[in-house]
Each structure stands twice: as C-alpha cells, then as structure tokens.
C-alpha positions in Angstrom: 0.0 0.0 0.0 2.9 2.3 0.8 4.1 2.4 -2.9 0.8 2.9 -4.4 -0.5 6.4 -5.3 -2.8 7.3 -2.4 -4.9 10.4 -1.7 -4.1 12.4 1.4 -7.3 11.1 3.0 -6.3 7.5 2.3 -2.9 8.1 3.7 -4.1 9.8 6.9 -6.7 7.0 7.3 -3.9 4.4 7.3 -2.0 6.3 9.9 -5.0 6.5 12.2 -5.0 2.7 13.2 -1.5 2.5 14.7 -2.0 6.0 16.3 -5.2 4.8 18.0 -3.6 1.7 19.2 -0.7 3.6 20.7 -3.0 6.1 22.3 -5.3 3.6 23.9 -2.3 1.6 25.3 -0.7 4.6 26.9 -4.1 6.3 27.8 -3.6 6.1 31.6 -0.3 7.9 31.2 -1.6 10.4 28.6 -5.0 11.2 30.1 -3.8 12.2 33.6 -5.6 14.3 36.2 -2.3 16.0 37.4 -1.2 17.1 33.9 -4.3 18.7 32.5 -5.4 20.6 35.6 -8.7 22.3 35.6 -10.1 20.6 32.5 -12.4 17.7 33.1 -15.2 16.3 30.8 -17.2 13.2 31.4 -17.7 10.9 28.3 -21.3 10.2 27.5 -22.9 7.0 29.0 -19.6 6.2 30.9 -17.8 7.1 34.1 -14.6 8.1 32.2 -13.3 11.6 32.7 -11.2 13.2 29.9 -8.5 15.5 31.4 -7.5 17.0 28.1 -8.6 17.4 24.5 -7.4 14.2 23.1 -9.8 13.3 20.2 -8.0 10.1 19.2 -8.3 8.6 22.7 -11.9 9.9 23.0 -13.0 8.1 19.9 -11.4 4.9 20.9 -13.0 4.9 24.4 -16.4 5.8 22.9 -16.0 2.8 20.5 -15.1 0.4 23.4 -18.0 1.4 25.6 -20.7 1.7 22.8 -24.1 0.2 23.2 -24.4 1.0 26.9 -21.5 -1.3 27.9 -20.7 0.6 31.1 -24.3 0.0 32.3 -24.2 -3.6 31.2 -21.0 -4.2 33.2 -22.5 -2.6 36.3 -25.7 -4.7 36.1 -23.9 -8.0 35.4 -21.6 -7.6 38.4 -24.6 -6.9 40.6 -26.5 -9.9 39.4 -23.4 -12.1 39.9 -23.1 -10.9 43.5 -26.9 -11.5 44.1 -26.5 -15.1 42.9 -23.5 -15.6 45.2 -25.2 -14.2 48.3 -28.4 -16.2 47.4 -26.4 -19.5 47.7 -25.1 -18.5 51.2 -28.3 -17.4 52.9 -28.0 -19.9 55.7 -24.3 -19.4 56.4 -24.6 -15.6 56.6 -28.0 -15.6 58.4 -29.6 -13.7 55.6 -33.4 -13.8 55.4 -33.8 -12.0 52.0 -31.5 -10.8 49.2 -33.0 -8.2 46.8 -31.6 -6.1 44.0 -32.7 -2.5 44.5 -34.4 -0.6 41.8 -32.0 2.1 40.8 -31.8 5.0 38.3 -30.6 3.7 34.9 -27.8 6.4 35.0 -26.6 5.5 38.5 -23.5 3.7 37.4 -22.0 6.8 35.8 -23.6 9.5 38.0 -20.6 10.5 40.1 -22.1 13.1 42.5 -24.5 10.8 44.4 -25.2 7.2 44.9 -27.6 4.5 46.4 -27.7 0.9 47.3 -27.6 -1.7 44.6 -28.3 -4.8 46.8 -30.1 -5.0 50.1 -30.0 -7.8 52.6 -32.5 -8.4 55.4 -31.1 -10.5 58.3 -32.8 -13.5 60.0 -31.3 -12.3 63.2 -29.5 -9.0 64.1 -25.9 -8.9 62.9 -23.0 -7.6 65.0 -21.5 -4.8 62.9 -17.7 -4.1 63.0 -16.0 -0.7 62.6 -15.1 0.6 59.1 -12.3 -1.3 57.4 -11.2 -2.5 54.0 -11.9 -6.0 52.8 -8.3 -7.2 53.0 -8.0 -6.1 56.7 -8.0 -9.4 58.7 -8.6 -7.9 62.2 -12.2 -6.7 62.6 -13.1 -4.8 65.6 -16.7 -5.4 66.7 -18.4 -2.6 68.6 -21.8 -2.7 70.2 -23.7 -1.7 67.1 -26.1 -4.1 65.4 -28.3 -4.0 62.3 -31.0 -6.1 60.5 -30.3 -4.5 57.1 -27.1 -4.4 55.1 -26.5 -2.8 51.6 -24.0 -3.2 48.9 -23.1 -0.4 46.4 -21.0 -1.1 43.4 -19.0 1.8 41.9 -17.2 1.6 38.5 -14.4 3.9 37.6 -11.7 4.4 34.9 -8.5 5.3 36.6 -5.3 6.9 35.3 -1.6 7.0 36.4 -2.2 9.6 39.0 -5.5 8.4 40.6 -5.5 4.6 40.4 -5.3 4.2 44.2 -8.4 2.2 44.5 -8.3 2.1 48.3 -8.2 5.9 48.6 -10.9 6.3 46.0 -13.3 3.9 47.8 -12.7 5.4 51.2 -13.4 8.9 50.0 -16.5 7.9 48.0 -17.9 5.9 50.9 -17.5 8.8 53.4 -18.8 11.4 50.9 -21.9 9.5 50.0 -22.7 8.4 53.5 -22.5 12.0 54.9 -24.2 13.9 52.0 -28.0 14.6 51.7 -28.4 13.5 48.1 -27.3 9.8 48.5 -30.0 7.5 50.0 -28.9 4.4 51.9 -31.4 2.1 53.8 -29.2 1.6 56.9 -25.8 2.9 58.3 -24.3 -0.6 57.7 -23.2 -1.4 54.2 -20.3 -2.1 51.8 -19.0 0.0 48.9 -17.2 -2.0 46.2 -15.0 0.1 43.9 -13.9 -1.5 40.6 -11.2 0.2 38.4 -11.9 -1.1 34.8 -8.7 0.5 33.4 -6.3 -1.1 35.9 -8.4 -4.2 36.7 -8.4 -3.5 40.4 -11.2 -3.7 43.1 -11.6 -3.1 46.7 -14.4 -2.9 49.2 -14.7 -0.6 52.2 -17.4 -1.3 54.8 -18.8 -2.0 58.2 -18.7 -5.7 58.1 -20.8 -8.4 59.7 -19.4 -12.0 60.4 -18.7 -14.1 57.3 -19.2 -11.2 54.8 -15.5 -10.5 54.2 -14.2 -13.9 53.1 -17.3 -14.5 50.9 -16.9 -11.1 49.2 -13.2 -11.7 48.6 -13.8 -15.1 47.0 -16.8 -13.9 45.0 -15.1 -10.8 43.6 -11.9 -12.6 42.7 -13.9 -15.0 40.5 -16.0 -12.2 39.0 -13.1 -10.0 38.0 -10.8 -12.8 36.9 -10.2 -12.5 33.1 -9.7 -16.1 32.2 -11.8 -16.6 29.1 -13.2 -20.1 28.8 -12.0 -22.3 26.0 -15.2 -22.3 23.9 -15.7 -25.1 21.3 -16.7 -23.3 18.1 -14.3 -20.3 18.3 -11.2 -21.5 20.1 -10.8 -25.1 19.0 -8.5 -24.1 16.1 -6.3 -22.1 18.5 -5.0 -25.4 19.9 -3.1 -26.0 16.7 -1.5 -22.7 16.2 2.3 -22.4 16.0 2.5 -21.7 19.8 3.3 -24.5 22.2 0.1 -25.2 24.3 -0.2 -27.6 27.3 -3.3 -29.1 28.7 -2.8 -29.8 32.4 -5.3 -32.4 34.1 -4.8 -32.9 37.8 -8.1 -34.8 38.4 -6.2 -38.0 39.5 -3.4 -36.4 41.6 -5.0 -37.4 44.9 -6.8 -40.8 44.7 -8.1 -42.8 47.7 -9.6 -46.2 48.4 -12.3 -46.6 51.1 -11.8 -49.5 53.5 -14.0 -50.7 56.3 -12.4 -51.0 59.7 -12.9 -53.8 62.3 -15.2 -51.4 64.3 -17.5 -50.9 61.2 -16.3 -47.4 60.3 -15.1 -46.4 56.8 -11.5 -45.1 56.5 -9.7 -43.7 53.5 -6.2 -44.6 52.2 -4.4 -42.7 49.5 -3.1 -44.6 46.4 -0.9 -43.6 43.6 -2.0 -40.7 41.3 -0.7 -38.8 38.3 -0.6 -35.4 36.5 -1.4 -35.4 32.8 0.5 -32.6 30.8 -0.4 -32.9 27.1 0.8 -31.0 24.0 -2.0 -31.3 21.4 0.2 -30.3 18.5 2.9 -33.0 19.0 0.9 -35.6 20.9 3.6 -35.6 23.7 2.3 -36.6 27.2 4.3 -35.8 30.3 3.0 -38.2 32.9 4.1 -37.3 36.4 3.5 -40.2 38.7 2.6 -39.1 42.3 3.6 -41.7 44.8 1.7 -42.2 48.0 4.7 -41.2 50.2 3.9 -37.6 49.1 0.8 -37.6 51.4 2.4 -39.1 54.4 1.8 -36.9 57.5 0.1 -34.2 55.6 -3.3 -32.6 56.2 -5.9 -30.9 54.0 -4.9 -33.2 51.1 -7.5 -32.0 48.7 -6.0 -28.5 48.8 -2.4 -29.9 48.9 -3.1 -31.8 45.7 -3.8 -28.6 43.8 -0.5 -27.0 44.9 1.4 -30.2 44.3 0.1 -30.3 40.7 1.1 -26.7 40.2 4.5 -27.3 41.6 5.2 -30.2 39.2 4.0 -28.1 36.2 6.2 -25.2 37.3 9.2 -27.6 37.8 8.7 -29.1 34.3 8.6 -25.6 32.8 11.9 -24.6 34.5 13.6 -27.8 33.4 12.9 -27.2 29.7 14.8 -24.9 27.4 13.1 -21.6 26.4 12.1 -22.7 22.9 10.3 -25.7 24.3 8.4 -23.9 27.1 4.6 -23.4 26.6 3.1 -20.1 25.6 -0.3 -21.2 27.0 -1.3 -23.5 29.8 -4.9 -24.7 29.7 -6.1 -26.1 33.1 -9.0 -28.6 33.1 -10.0 -27.9 36.7 -10.6 -24.2 37.8 -9.3 -24.8 41.3 -5.7 -25.2 40.0 -5.7 -21.8 38.3 -4.7 -19.8 41.5 -1.8 -22.1 42.6 -0.5 -22.2 39.0 -0.6 -18.4 38.6 1.3 -18.0 41.9 4.1 -20.6 41.0 4.5 -19.3 37.4 5.0 -15.7 38.4 8.6 -16.0 37.1 7.1 -16.6 33.6 4.9 -13.7 32.9 4.6 -14.5 29.1 2.8 -17.8 29.8 -0.9 -17.4 29.5 -2.9 -19.5 32.0 -6.5 -20.3 31.1 -9.4 -22.4 32.4 -11.4 -24.7 30.2 -15.1 -25.6 30.0 -14.3 -28.7 28.0 -14.3 -32.0 29.9 -11.4 -33.5 28.0 -11.2 -37.1 29.3 -7.5 -37.5 30.1 -8.4 -39.4 33.2 -9.7 -42.2 31.0 -6.1 -43.1 30.4 -6.2 -44.5 34.0 -8.5 -47.2 32.7 -5.9 -48.5 30.3 -3.7 -51.3 31.7 -0.4 -49.6 30.6 -1.1 -46.3 32.4 -2.9 -47.8 35.4 -0.3 -50.5 36.2 2.6 -48.0 35.8 1.0 -45.7 38.3 -0.1 -48.3 40.9 3.2 -50.2 40.8 5.4 -47.1 41.0 7.8 -47.2 44.1 8.7 -43.5 43.9 7.7 -40.3 42.1 8.8 -40.3 38.4 8.3 -38.4 35.2 7.4 -40.5 32.1 7.1 -39.3 28.5 4.6 -40.9 26.2 3.4 -40.2 22.6 -0.4 -40.4 22.8 -0.8 -40.1 19.1 1.5 -43.2 18.5 0.2 -44.9 15.4 -2.1 -41.9 14.8 0.8 -39.8 13.7 0.4 -40.7 10.0 -2.5 -38.2 9.7 -2.5 -34.5 10.4 -2.3 -33.5 14.1 -5.7 -31.9 13.9 -7.3 -35.3 12.9 -5.0 -37.1 15.4 -6.2 -34.9 18.3 -9.9 -35.3 17.3 -9.4 -39.1 17.1 -7.6 -39.2 20.5 -10.4 -37.2 22.2 -12.9 -39.6 20.6 -11.0 -42.7 22.0 -10.7 -41.2 25.5 -14.4 -40.1 25.6 -15.4 -43.6 24.5 -13.2 -45.2 27.2 -14.7 -42.9 29.8 -18.4 -43.5 28.8 -18.1 -47.4 28.6 -14.7 -48.8 29.2 -15.5 -52.5 28.3 -17.4 -51.8 25.1 -14.7 -49.2 24.0 -12.0 -51.8 24.5 -13.9 -54.4 22.4 -14.3 -51.8 19.7 -10.6 -51.1 19.6 -9.6 -54.8 19.7 -12.5 -56.9 18.3 -10.3 -60.0 17.9 -6.9 -61.4 18.8 -5.5 -60.5 15.4 -5.5 -56.8 16.3 -2.1 -56.0 17.9 -0.8 -53.2 20.0 2.9 -52.8 19.5 5.0 -52.5 22.8 6.0 -48.9 22.3 2.6 -47.7 21.2 -0.7 -47.0 23.1 -3.3 -47.7 20.4 -3.7 -50.7 18.1 -2.2 -50.7 14.6 -5.1 -50.2 12.2 -5.5 -49.1 8.6 -7.4 -45.9 7.6 -10.6 -47.8 6.8 -10.5 -49.7 10.1 -9.9 -46.4 12.0 -13.0 -45.0 10.3 -15.1 -47.9 11.4 -13.7 -47.6 15.0 -14.6 -43.8 15.0 -18.1 -44.4 13.9 -18.7 -47.2 16.5 -17.2 -45.0 19.3 -19.3 -42.0 18.2 -22.5 -44.1 18.3 -21.5 -45.4 21.8 -21.0 -41.8 23.1 -24.2 -40.5 21.6 -26.3 -43.5 22.8 -25.0 -42.8 26.3 -25.9 -39.1 26.0 -29.4 -39.9 24.6 -30.1 -42.4 27.4 -28.8 -40.1 30.1 -30.6 -37.0 29.0 -33.7 -38.7 27.3 -32.8 -37.1 23.9 -33.5 -38.4 20.4 -30.0 -38.7 18.8 -31.4 -38.1 15.3 -32.5 -34.5 16.4 -28.8 -33.5 17.2 -27.0 -31.2 14.8 -23.4 -31.9 13.8 -22.1 -29.0 15.9 -23.9 -30.5 18.9 -22.5 -33.9 18.3 -19.0 -32.4 18.2 -19.7 -30.5 21.5 -20.8 -33.8 23.1 -17.7 -35.7 22.0 -15.5 -32.8 23.3 -17.2 -32.8 26.6 -19.1 -29.5 26.3 -22.2 -29.5 28.5 -25.2 -28.8 26.1 -28.9 -28.7 26.8 -31.3 -31.0 25.3 -32.9 -29.6 22.0 -36.3 -29.1 23.6 -34.7 -27.1 26.4 -32.7 -25.0 23.9 -35.9 -24.3 21.9 -37.6 -23.2 25.1 -34.7 -20.9 25.9 -34.8 -19.4 22.4 -38.5 -18.7 22.8 -37.9 -17.0 26.2 -35.0 -15.0 24.6 -37.3 -13.8 21.8 -40.0 -12.8 24.3 -37.3 -10.9 26.3 -36.1 -9.1 23.1 -39.7 -8.1 22.3 -40.2 -6.8 25.8 -36.9 -4.8 25.6 -38.0 -3.3 22.3 -41.1 -1.9 24.0 -39.8 1.0 26.0 -41.4 1.6 29.3 -41.4 4.9 31.1 -40.2 4.7 34.7 -40.6 7.6 37.2 -37.9 7.8 39.8 -37.0 10.2 42.6 -33.6 11.8 42.4 -31.7 14.8 43.8 -29.8 17.5 42.0 -26.5 19.2 43.1 -28.3 21.8 45.1 -30.1 19.1 47.2 -33.5 19.6 45.6 -35.7 16.5 45.2 -36.8 16.0 41.6 -39.2 13.5 39.9 -37.5 12.2 36.7 -39.0 10.0 34.1 -36.6 7.7 32.2 -37.3 5.4 29.2 -34.1 3.3 29.0 -34.1 -0.5 29.1 -30.9 -0.9 31.1 -30.4 -1.5 34.9 -33.9 -2.9 35.0 -33.3 -6.5 35.9 -35.1 -7.9 39.0 -33.6 -10.2 41.6 -35.2 -11.3 44.9 -34.7 -14.4 46.9 -35.8 -15.5 50.4 -34.6 -18.1 52.9 -37.1 -20.9 52.9 -37.8 -22.9 56.1 -39.1 -25.8 54.0 -35.6 -26.5 52.7 -34.2 -26.5 56.3 -37.0 -28.9 57.4 -36.4 -31.4 54.6 -32.7 -31.3 55.3 -33.3 -32.0 59.0 -35.3 -35.2 58.2 -32.4 -36.6 56.1 -29.8 -36.1 58.8 -30.1 -39.8 60.1 -29.5 -41.1 56.6 -26.4 -39.0 56.2 -25.0 -40.2 59.5 -25.2 -43.9 58.7 -21.8 -43.9 57.1 -19.3 -41.6 58.7 -16.0 -41.2 56.9 -13.1 -40.6 59.2 -9.6 -39.8 58.0 -6.9 -41.4 60.2 -4.8 -38.2 60.2 -7.6 -36.2 61.8 -8.2 -38.6 64.8 -6.1 -37.9 67.9 -6.7 -39.4 71.3 -5.1 -36.4 73.1 -7.0 -33.7 71.2 -9.4 -31.6 73.2 -13.2 -31.6 72.9 -15.6 -28.7 73.5 -19.2 -28.3 74.2 -21.0 -25.3 72.8 -24.4 -24.8 74.5 -27.1 -23.0 72.6 -30.7 -22.3 73.2 -33.3 -24.3 71.3 -37.1 -24.6 71.6 -39.1 -27.9 71.9 -42.6 -29.2 72.5 -43.1 -31.2 75.7 -45.8 -33.9 75.8 -46.8 -35.2 79.2 -49.4 -37.3 81.1 -50.8 -36.8 84.7 -51.9 -39.6 87.1 -55.7 -39.7 87.7 -55.4 -38.8 91.4 -53.1 -35.7 91.0 -53.4 -33.3 88.1 -50.5 -31.2 89.3 -47.9 -33.9 88.6 -46.7 -34.2 85.0 -44.7 -37.1 83.6 -42.8 -36.1 80.4 -43.6 -38.7 77.7 -41.9 -37.0 74.7 -39.7 -34.0 73.7 -40.1 -32.9 70.1 -37.5 -30.6 68.6 -38.7 -28.7 65.5 -36.3 -27.5 62.8 -34.9 -24.1 63.8 
C-alpha cells in the first residue's frame, strides 16, 4: 500500500489505526488528572473523565463502551453478586436478598449514589468498625443491624489516581454524609472497581462471614480467564504456539476400606498429573507416589498445589524454545496455585477450560494404570499419545484421541472391544493404540461416536437423530449442552425478552440535584432494570433435617484427623421444643414427660 498512489485522505486513514492503538495503550499515562489541571469532561454514558482534549483517545473509548456497555458491566456484576449471596443465605443468616431498583444512569452518575443490593437478616448482625476487605482484624463494637446494603462503583483510573483504596474510602465517606445519597441503613459495603487497571476493593462496616465470601466472589467475578469455547477457540490449539493441557483430576486418589469397628476409613493410592501437548501428541505423565501424602493434612488442597509445583518444575527444566506459551487447566481450582508458581514466567498465559477432555480415561488403560499403581517413587514418564495416529494431520489425530478417550470414559469395556475386536488386532509394545488401517480407523470412529451418543441420549432422554453436527462435536469434546427441547424453550424465552426490551417503558424515579432539591425524573431506558429477589425458605431446612439420620449412617473418618489427646468442647445453645406429658388420675399437678419434640430451627 505504501508504494501505491494514495490520496491524502487514504494516507491519513492508514496512519490512524496505529495511532489509536498507541494512544489507547498509553491512555492512563496520557490522560492524567495531574497534567491537564482544571479541565475535566465526562464521556457520555460512561464514568470516564477526559482531562485533556485528546480526540484520538476519546474516539477509541467511545467505541469500546458503545451500546451502553458501562451500564451492562455494572448490572452484570450486581447480578453475579446477588446469585453468590443467594447461595449463602444460611451461612450468613440472611433472610432476603434483593436487587434494589435504581436509576438507569446511576452507574456513571458521580455526585451521588444509592444501594444496589439490600439484605434483610434472619437475626440481628453484629457490625464491625469501618475497614477494607483485606484487613484481617475486625473490631466489633456494640452496634447491630438487621439491614445491610452493597453499592458497586465503577471507575476508569489513570496514572495519578488509580489508588483504588483511597478512592473507595473517599467515595464511601462522601456518600454516607451527603444529603443526596440515600442508603437504607448505616451498615453497608461499597465495592470500587477500576476497569482500566483491573483493580477492586471494598470498604465497609462488616458483619461476620461477609469479608471472606466477598473476597472469593469478587476474585472470581473479575478474573479475566476466558473459557475455551468449542466453536471459536478449537483451532487455537493447533497454532504455532506451544500449548499444554494440564489435568490434575487424579493427583490425589483414595480407596475406602471398612475397619474392624465398622467405620469407613480412607487410604491414598498412587496418582498422576497429565500434561499434554495437542500439537505434537507428547504426554508428560508425572506419577505421584503415596509417600507424598504421608503426615500431611488438607490433602485435597495440597493436591492442587502439588500439581502446580510439578508443572512449574517441568517448565523450568525445559529450554526456552520448548516452554509453553499457553497452559490450559481442566480444573478451575488449580488456576490460582499455578498463577502463583508461574510468576517468574509472565509471558505464559494460564486459562481455564469448560471442555471436559477425558484425560483421566487413560487410567482405565492397563499400561497407564499398572505404571501408576506399581510405582515405588515419584517419576516423570514421556509418552506419545498419538502413536500410530501420527500418520495423519495432528488436527485429525487430536480429534481421534479425544474420541477414543471419551469412549473409554463412557463405557470402558465396550470401547476396548471396539478397539480390539479380535486377537489379530495387535498393540505394539512402544505404542498406546492398536495398529489399524485408515478404513479400520473410520469404522472404529463411527462405532465410538455411536457409543457416546447412545449414552448421552439415554442419560438426557434425547432423540439422537435430532442432534446437529455441531452439537455432536460438542458432546464428544465434553461441552455441556442442553437438550434440543430445552434449547428451543430458551430461544422462545429469549425472543420474548427481546420483544419486551423493544417496547420502551417509562419509569418515574426520585432523584436529587447538586443543590439538594428533590426531583421526579421520568426515564425510558431498558438498562439496569433486571429484578432479583430471593428469600430463605424454612421448607428446605425442614427437609434437610429429616435426612440427617440417613447422612449419618456412614461416617468417613480420615486417620490423620483422629487424635486421642485432642481436646473436645461443648458449645451450649438455646433451642425450643414441644413437651408432651401425662398426669396420674389422682393428682393433676404432677406431670410425667412422655416425649420431647425438637422442630427445625
């Protein structure tokens, strides 16, 4: 293009793209509060403040946040938080969680605020003094509350003002004390999220249990680990970059044995970590010997860190050109340990996956199972999982491998019969799969596909003939898909929702201007109008209480947790019960207690 005859407009248009990319990358440094003092303009429909006349940056930011994206982010975060709190009603003693009805422009109105979520307590909460969410020492004073609110504040920071703690503190104190902001109670939490720097912090008066739950919830909500989606990302696995799949499902395995007293006890057995390169077919199999767990506690958590340590050790042992550029983890719980231990490798991208790739099915094959169970010490073994599949392209080999593993997982015995229908089919000593011709492989693939689909149809009561080719591929890859009838129902609901959104409804709301005057405002926007309300139900607690005896029939006791010299404590608490009595015929004042009935409470 550079050597062609271009008009001035064409030449300037070509220059705009790299200019915009440069400007948006350095925008926190260019668009600074301390450089352009006294000039501040808020971009429409966002909470972004421009501190100087920078048209290139302004155009880029408007394009990023077009179609009311700022409001959509705010509403989606609130709905995620509502669902998290809804799952913890009993633990936090919450009676009701409800999403408050707010002004549609609340998310980018920076001079006043209100509550986004409101809790009603089952009992009164003890409220602590003001502190940030990362402060571990809460000081409880004598104040209590039966209401608690959450306010989510979005912002776009810059180099001079990206101290999120300072921002949230100042906003909390400003809004609590001014007359324009309306909060339902003195106790509440303000969550500040900086979209430019990907930071968040909460400042609040806390009640017991709220801090750890909010930390866990927000860390999951803001984590930018895009899921490996089948249709769009499947081809990424076969790019020129080195990619690893890490499956730690079988790191910690146990057998359950019955003791002489009749209790059930657990005993760890050998496990393994599967580290697989889909381009080359290399499988790094790290055998975890049982001696690793001797004398350790919290073995489930330890297994995640052990898997992450082994992956990090393998990365360090390889030369730079063989180190992976992406690590895809099949279990989300291993993401955090892996991110911590791979801090020395900032260029390695760590992702989670929503595909259930069945690497654990390898354990059902005699070669892998015997190797792991008979191991006398931890060891690293290198396999080529493609083996005799290497004659075809690696894309085809990977698809065939996933089909084989999925078949072994769905029905191990039938899959083995399909792979070796008679004694003439041989598996060479240094290969994993049998030696077959292309025509024989096609027959095996069809038989395994029918086996997998038959299992899916039986399990979900689905007519296999109604499945599309993309749905069949998703099932084989392990993507959870809904039955076609459910999908059609969801599509109808989505169409109804779209029709409802297209019909604009006028909403009258009360707001306050900068002078403190109360105004009645009518808005006609469709955003920030989702409704969420949940309530603690005593029926659920009553049903759970009736199932307690069944759950106590088999008590699993780990040997490491039982100590003869450990202390025991009795925690008395008040409960209510019904007393049923009978009196003798000659003295009505004497009562003999016949039964005591404790109701669920």
